[in-house]
N, C-alpha and C positions, 0 to 999 in steps of 0.2 A: 715428384717427392717419393721419395723410395721408403717405405715401412718397413713392406714383408723384404729380406735380403733374397733369400734361398730357402726352399719346401724340399726335406729328403722323404723317398716312399721305402716301405722295404723292398730289398730285388729277392730274388727267388731263392735264393737260400736262404736269407731270415725266414722267409713262406714257407721253406719248407721245415727247418729249425718247429717251428709255431706248432705245423700238420703233428710231428712227431711228440710233440706235449698234448696234444691235444685231445680229449676224452671224448668230447661228443661226438658222437658216430652218428644220428640219427640225421644228419642234414645231405642234401644232394646239393646245396650251392655253399660256395666262403665268402659269398660275395662280402667287400670289394676285394680278397684275397685275387690272385691271376689274375686281374683285369691289367692293370697299370705292367704289371712285371712280363705279361708277353711281348711289350715291345723295348723291353730294358730301359724304362723312366723309372729313372733312381733318383732322378733330380732337377729342379727347378730354379731357374736363377733368373730374379727378375728385375725389372727397369719400370719404370713410368706407367708403360701401357705392356703388357704382356697377353700375346694372343695362342689360345691353342685352338688348334686347325685339326679338322679329322672324320673321315665321316663316322655315320653310325656305327656305335659300337666301340668306337674308338677310344672309349675314356674321358670325353672334354667334362661328360657333368660328376663323371665319378671323381675326377683329378678336382673338379670345384668343390665339390660335396665333402670331401676328405678335408680338402685344405681349410674350408669355411667350420667344420664341425672341429678340425684339433684347434683352430686359435677361437674358437667360442662365438664366430660372428653371429649376431642377428640375423631372421630370415623369418617371412610372414607366414610360409605354407611348408607342409611335412613333405617328406622325400624318402625315396628306397632306402629306409633304413635296417639292417639286416640285424641277425644276431651276432655276426662275427667285426660289427664298423667300430664298438670301441674296443676291441683285440688287435685292428688295424690303425687305427688312429693312436693308439699307444704304442706303435714300433714309428710311427713316421718323427719326424723332427722337424727344425724350423727354426732362422736367425733372421734377429731385425735389424734395421737401422735405426728405426727410431719407434718408439710405443704405439703400438697399433692405437688410435684416437677410437673415444667413445665415438658408437654410433654406425661403426664401420660394417659392413654388411654383404649377404649373398641374397643375391636377386636373380631370379628364376623365370621363367617362360609361367609360369603355374602359377608366380606373386602377381603376374602384369596382367593372364587371365580375369583370375578372381577377384582383381582389382576392379576390371574394366563389369563384369558381371553384378558387383557390390552396386556401382554407379549407375543408380536406377533411372536417376530422371533429369532432365534439363538442372531443373534448380540443385541438385547434388555437385553436377558439371560446373555449373557458374560458380558455387560458394569454392569449390577447387580452384579453379581459375581466379579469384580474389585471393586468395590464401598467399595461393606462389607469386601471385604479382605483390603483395605484400611485401615476401619475404625479399624479392628478388630488390628494394629498395636497400637491403640491410647486407646481405648475403650473394655472390656472386651476382652484381648488379649487372653486368656484362651482359654474361653467359645468358640469364635468363631472361632479364631483358628483350632479346633479340629473341629467345624462344619465345615468348608472350608475343611478341612479336606477330608470329606465325599461326597464331591461334584464328582461326576462322569458323568454322563450325564441329559441330560434336559427332565424332565418329569414333572408331575403334581406334582410329591410328592416332587419333588426336589424344584419346583416352590413356592410351598406352605411352604415350611421349608426357604426357601429364607426370605421370606415373612416376615415371624414370627422373625430370626433374622434382618432385618432389622429395624423394629418397635421397638421390645424392645431393649432397651437402659439400661445404667446403673442409678441407683436411680429412680426410676419407678413404681407406681400405676399402674398393669396392668389387667383388665379384661377380662378374654377369655371364648366365648361362642364355645363351643364344639372343641375345636382345632384340635382334631385327625382327623377332616372327612379332605379328600384327601391324609390324611399318613398312609403308610400300616405299620403295627406293630413295624418291624425294624423303623421305620421314629419314630414312636410312642415314642417309648424308647429312641431314640437320643431325642427328643423332649423333653421329663422329665429330661434327663440329663442338658439339656441345660437350663431349667427354675430352674431345682435345683441349678445348679450352680449360674443361676441370683440370686436366692434368699438368696444364701448363701454369695456370695463373694463380689456381686455387687449392693448392696439395693436393689435390687426388694422386690415387696412384689405382688401376685396375688391371684385373685380370678378367679375360674375357675368352670365352670358346663362343664359337663363330664358324660359321661356311661362307659368313656374308662379303664377297669382294668390295662394296665398301668400308667394312669396319677392315677387313684386312689388311687394307691399305694407310690404316691410319700412321700420319706420321710419327718417325722414331721406334714402331712398336716392335717388341721381340715376339719373333713368331714360332713357334714349335709346332713342326708336323706330326701330330701324333698317328700319320699313318705309316712311316717309316720306322723300319728297324734294325738300328735303335735310333727311338725319338730323336729326331734332328732340329734343331734352327735352319729356315729359311727365309729367304724374300721371298713378300707377298707374289710376287710376279713369278716366282716357280713351282707355286703352287697346282696342282691337280686342278681343281673346282675353279681358280681364275683363268689354267688356260685353255678352258673347255669354254670359258665365255670368250675370251678373247679368239681363240677360233671361231668361234660360230661369226661373232659379230667382223672378224677381217674376210669371213667367206660369204656374208652378203653385204660388203661394205659398198659395191655400187647400189644398193635400193635405199643409203640414207641421201 
């Protein structure tokens, strides 16, 4: 399902025009201005799964926050909202193919960490398992039943996984900021299957920022490389991070 069709960010010329008309001079940062325009990121076209890839400082998280704020998506934790955030989002535009469903949200690492900190006891954990399991009987039954089959112990990874299963419902737009944090490689692959099935069978659309080769390999994902200038679409096997993993394991192939 595609709800969000494309999203347009202000280019350098529009940013420059804004600065010319800006009277406030006591700020040393105009964030989020001059972040995405550095790599000439002007527009994102979306598929059911769209991935933003790039190193630290490339603007992945900034792009997600700008999109989430412009669309008015739900979120659990605060973020780096500067004095110029509303001015910037006012210069953005977007188009949809379907109305964005109620309950669509942005999910960040801070959301997951706060959830794990607040899950204080085994009783809390067991209660949440019951809620998710009960929901699986009526919503996303195949996906959520498979998820719960894998719950065997109370750990950070299990808690993080439960957070995604609780927040990601049918028919929604979800922005995920580095969801691999707190998940082992095995759990990351389970998350990939969960997200793929949610997109394929249950009407979800995802925009994901990630370094994880497991998430980058998601079937049918459109991947933007924010390290390129200008930002370019690539296959996951072309990305520098993935190539580094590939070269490393090829080097040690004989040890397996």
